[in-house]
N, C-alpha and C positions, 0 to 999 in steps of 0.2 A: 638247189639243183646244180649239177655240174655241167659246165659248158662242153661243147663238142671237142674243142681243142684238148681239154683235160681228159675227156673220155678217150680220145684218140691216143693220147699219151699212155693211158692205162692199157689199151689194147696192144700198143707197141711194146710196152714193158712185159706184158704177159707172153706175147709171141716171142720176144727175145728170151724170156725165161724158158719157154718150151725149147727153144734152140739151144740154150746153155745146158739145159737138163739132158737133152738127147744128143749132144755132141761132146767132143772132148774138152771144149772150153768150159770155164767155170765162172770167171769173174764177170759180174754184171757191171756194165759201164755206168758211171755216176749219173749220166743224164736220164737213165731209166729207173733209177732208184726212187726218185720222188714220186713218179706216177704209180710205181708198184706199192710204195708205202701208202699212197692215197687209197688205192684199192683195198689194201689190207685194213686200213683204218675205217673205211666205209663198211666193210663186211664185219669187222669186230663190233662196230656200233650197231649195225642192223641185227646181228645174231646174238650179241651178248657173250660171245665166246671168250674164254679165259686165255690170256697170253701164255700162261704156264702150260695149259693143256695143248695149245697150238705148238709150243716149242717141243713137245714130246715127239713130233714127227721127225725131228733130227735124228732120233734113235730108231726110226722106222716104225714108230707107233702112231697110228692115226686113231686118236681117242674117240670113243663111241658116245661121248657126251652129246646130248641133243643140240646144244648151242654150237659145238664144233661141227656137227653135221650140217647145220644151217649156214655156218660160215663157209663151208666148202660149196654149198649150193649157191650162196651169194657170189662167190668168185666166178663160178661158171655162168651164172645169170648175167653178171656185169660184162662178161666178154662175149655174150650172146652165142653160146654153144649148146644151149638147151633147146631141144626140139619141143615146140610149143604143144603139139597135140599129145605127145606121149610122155614127155618129161625126160626122155633119153638124153645123155650127154654125148655130143657129137663133136669131138675135137677136130675132125676133118673139115669142119666149117672154117678153120683157120688156114687151110692149105694154100689159099690164094695169097697169103701174106707172109708165110714162113719160108725160110731158105730151103733150097732143093735138097740139101744134104740131111735134113731131118724129116722130110715128108714121108719117107717109108716108115720111120718110127711112129709118127703120128697116125699113119694109116694102120699100122700094127695095133696100136692102142685102141683105135676105133673099132677094128675088126674083133679084137679080143673082148672089149668091154662095153660097147655101145648097146648091147642087148639088154642091159640091166634096167629094169623099171620096177620100182617099189610103189606101194600105195602112197607113201609120203615122199615129197620131192627132196627133202633133206636126206632121207634114207637112201634115195636113188643116188644122190651125189656122193654120199659116204661109201656106199657099196662099189660105186664106179671107181673111186680113188683107191680103195683096197684092191680092186682088180688091176688098176694101173701099177700099183706097187708089185703085184705078183707077175705082171706081164713084162715089165721092163726094169732092169736093175738100176738104171740111172734116175728113175722118177723121184727117188728120195731127195735128190738135189733140189727139187722144186720147193722143198721146205725151207731151204736157205733164203729164198725170196720172201717167204711169208714171215720169217722171224728176223729179218735184217733190221738193223737200227738205222 
């Protein structure tokens, strides 16, 4: 079980990544890399996703492998942006902790993609991420967080 401090670090890392992805900045400060790596490692372990398939997102390909889909779901689940009743992904749940200059981009992604609900929770996460890639050009940068060493 991960303690609250570690979990808070993961949330901060993900929020920072959303900021980095949706702003002009790109470098992730070192203090956030460890929590982001922890989140990645947890979700790889829980989903069984292949690092090789995950790295394909750097080319704009979100692989349709079931384990990759469940990895994506795990990420959203760990940062608590999944609506419990419907399974929808609601990034706007992060609005209270993200910088003002990216709030509109997060609202845009939520407006464009939060309607997606599939029978399988991992499929919902996968289809939502595909929507994010279509809705905002900079979302591909999120992959850099997932595959960093």
